[in-house]
N, C-alpha and C positions, 0 to 999 in steps of 0.2 A: 436318444436314450432317456428313459424315465427314471425317476428316483426309485431306489430299491433298497430295502433293508438288507443287512448281512444275512439274516435268516432266510430271506428269499433267494439270495445268491447261492447260499449253501444248499438249499433245497434243490435248486436247479443243477448244481454241481453233483449232488448225490444221485439225482435221477440219471444224469449222463454216465456217472461211474457205474451204476447198476447195469445200464444197457451195454456199455462198452466192455465191461469185464465179465458180465454175467453173474456177479456176486449177488447173493440174496440178502446180504447185510451190508449195504454201502456205508452206513454210519461207522461200523466197526472197521471196515477197510480204510475209510478216511482217517479214523483215529490212528491206525497203524502207520499210515503215510505221514501224519503229523508227528507222531512219536519218533519216527526215524529221521525225519527231515526238518522238523521245526517249522519255522515260518514258510520255508519253501514248500513244504507239504500243504500248508494252508492255501498258498497261492495257486498250487496245482488245482485244488478243488474249487476255489472261489473264482479265480480268473480263467485258467485254461479250460476247465470244464463248465463252470457256472456262467461265465461270460461268453467265451469264444464258442464252445461247442453248442451252446443253447441258442445261438443266434439263428434267426430265419434266413432265408435267402439262398440256401443250398441244402440238399438232403444230407442226412447223416451218412448215407452210403457214399456220397461224393466227398464229404469231408474226410471220411476214413480213407478214401482213395488218395486224397491230397496228402494226408499225414503219413501214410505208408510210403508214398513217393519221396517226401521230404526226408523221412528217417533213413530210407535206403540210400539216398544221395549223400547224406551226411555220415553214413556208416554207423548209425546209432542202433546197434543190434539188440541190446537189451530192451530198449523202448519199442523196437520193432516187434518183438515177440508179443508184447501187450496188444499192439495195434493190429497185428494179423488176426488175433482172436477177435478184436473189436470189429474188424472189417467183416468177418464172417457173421458176427452178431448184427451188423448193420446191413446185411443183405448182399455183400459181395460174394462171388463164388470163388472157390479155390483156384480155378483157372484164371479168373480175372486178376487175382492177387499175384499169382506167379507171373502173369504177363507184364505186370509193372516192371519187373526186373529184366525181362527180355528186352523191354524198350529202354530201360535205364542204361544198359551197357553202352549205348551210343551217345549218352549224354553225361554220364558220370564215370564211365570206364568199366571194363570187365571185372577188375578185382572187387570193386564194391558190389557190382551186380551178383557176382558169384557168392560173396559173403552173405548178402541179403537173401539169395535164393536158398542157401544152405539152412539158415535159421528159419526161414519161412517154411521150408519142407518139414523141418522138425516139428514146428508148431502144428502145421496142417495134419501131419501124421497122428499127433496126439488127439486131434479133434475128429479123426476118422476120415480124413481126406488124403490118405496116402495114394500115390498113383497105382493103377492096376498093374499087378505083377512087379511092382517096385520100379517101374520104368516110365519116365515121361516121354512123350512123343518128340522126335527131333524136328528141326526146322524143315520146311518144304524144300526139296532140292530144285534149284532153279538155275537155268543158264544165264549168262550175262545179258543176252538179248531180252530174256523174259524179265529179268530184274529191272532193266531200263525201261521196258514198256510199262511195267507196273509203276515205276517211279514218277513218270512224267505228270500224270494228273494230280498226284499227291503233292509233289513239289510245287506245282502251280497254285494249288489251293492254299497251302501254308504261306507261300511267299506273295500271293496276289498277282503272280506273273502270268504270262501267256503259256498255253499248252502248245508246244511245237509239235508238228507232225513228225519232225525228225529230231529226236532227243539229242543228236550230235551237236545241234546248234547250241543248245543249252550247255552241254558238256564242254564244248570248245571255249565258250565264254567263261565258265567257271574255272577251267584249267588255266586260262590266261590270268585270271584274277587271283586264284588261290593255289595253283599248282596241283599236285596229285590229291591233296585232301579234298579239293572240290569235287573230284571224280568219285572218291569214296563216299562223300556226303550224299551223292545221288544214288550210287549203286547199293550202298549198305543201309544208310539211314532211311531213305525213301523206298528203295527197291526191296530190301529185306524186312525192315522193321515196321514202317508205317502201314504197310498193306496187310499185315497179319490181321486175322478176323476175330481174335480172342477179346479185343477191346474195340469199342467204336472209335471213330475219328474224334468225336467230341471228348471222350474219356482220355484219348491219347494227348489231345491238346491240354487237358486238365493236368495230367501228370508231367508233361514236358515243361509247362510253365512252373510247376512245383519244383522239379529238378533245378531248373535254371534260376528260379528265385532263391532257393536254398543255397545255391553255389555262388550267388551274386553276379550272374552273367548278364549284365544289363544290355550289352549289344545284341545278344541272342534273344533276350526278351523283346527287343524292338521288332524282331521278326515274328516271334511266336505269340505275343499278346494279340496283335492284329489277326494272326492265323486262328487264334481261339474264337474270335468273333465270327470268322468265316466258317468255323466248324460248329457254330450254333450256341456257343456259350454267351450268356448275357453279361452286361456290365456288372450287375449285382453279383452274379456267380464269380466273376473274376475278382471283384472286391472281397468276396468271402474267402477266396483262395489266399489273397494277400493278408487278410486278418489272421487266418490260420498260420500263415508263414511267420507272422510276428511271434506267435506263441511257440512255434517249434523250431525256428531257425534264428529268431531274434528280430527286434524292431528295426535295426539298421537295414537288413535285407528287405524287410517289408516296405520301408520308406523308399528305398531305391526302386523297387517294383512299382510302387505307387506313382513315382515320377514318370516311369515309362508309360503306365496306363494313362495318366493325365495328358502326357504329350500326344499319345495316339488319339485320345478323345478330342483334343484341341484341333488336331489336323483333320479329323473326320467331321467336325462340326460345320 
């Protein structure tokens, strides 16, 4: 990091504010934020936007994806409204944003996913992205055997394990270790969710690590941070996810995620 005047930080924050919200007068918007929130408003502009959002290492589109995932996982619906708009401004499609919450139900629960989807649909409708005929498409109807066939390679990729010709070998081991939840992890998480095509596997790794980081799930991060590397994310991109986590979920959660990342890098060296 190089020395930077406050004016330079503020200018960077105002540029992000303009792009994120679409406002044509970011200085006036920043003033309103400070008038309403005092020093907290200043810190939003200077640190969250000026420092974090202005960092290189990951695209604005991807950082929006991370923030939307974090806010959804934390059930921060008012802030989510702002960042759904920002996601569209940064190049995410309406379909991609909605898919975040289809994936989130498996990692933060259906109640939070439904709340986030409701708010997102309201914002997207205001922006002209309401679903055709007012109806979103349902999930693909799949048999149990189809779900398990789909699940096998995705599970192996995330976990770094072997792809078994017979998924029953994997299921038997998981059931002995975890009981019925191990079976549902395969059938639902990997058979139903991970194989949907509305987001790439790389993007799914990005949002899953955002969910887990925001919720402080270190043991699960130990699985999914290595999985993120296998899905094509770089060390720099994962570090940027964690920096963003500090601003939107808090530094303690970012520090814990950093420990997991460093532990993985040490083992891989």
